[in-house]
VEXDREN-232129 format. One record per residue (C-alpha): residue in three letters; z, y, x. Coordinates in steps of 0.2 Angstrom, whole numbers, plus 2048, in hexadecimal, padded with zeros to 3 digits. Layout:
BEGIN
AlaZYX;...
This chain:
BEGIN
Met1B89F27FF;Phe1BA9FA812;Arg1A89F6814;Arg1A3A00805;Ser1AFA0E80B;Ala1A7A0E81A;Asn196A11812;Cys19CA20809;Cys1A0A28819;Gly190A22822;Asn185A2B815;Ser17FA3A820;Arg177A42810;Ala187A43806;Ser193A51806;Met1A6A4F80A;His1A9A507F7;Gln19CA427F5;Ala1A2A37801;Gln1B6A3A7FA;Gln1B0A357E8;Cys1A6A277EE;Met1B6A207F8;Glu1C1A237E9;Arg1B6A197DD;Cys1B6A0A7EB;His1CAA0B7EB;Ala1CAA0C7D9;Ser1C69FB7D5;Leu1D39F47E4;Ala1E0A007DB;Ser1DC9F87C9;Ala1DD9E77D1;Gln1EE9EA7D9;Ala1F69F27CA;Leu1F09E27C0;Val1F99D67CC;Ile2089E07CD;Ser2089DF7B9;Glu2089CD7BA;Leu2159CA7C8;Glu2219D57BF;Lys21E9CC7AF;Phe2219BA7B9;Gln2319C37C0;Gly2379C77AE;Phe2329B47A9;Leu23E9AF7B8;Ala24C9BB7B4;Arg24D9B37A3;Cys24E9A17A9;Thr25B9A67B3;Val2659AE7A5;Tyr26499D79A;
């Protein structure tokens, strides 16, 4: 992911706006994966909380 972001900045023909958009696209996949992991962990914590109640 960081290499892809570095490649965005390394393109000398790209404008600053294009480089920023490229980096945002690179980070979008990471943010999506991170959100999925957080969601699954929250579900798991919910299951654990219910186990302690019963």
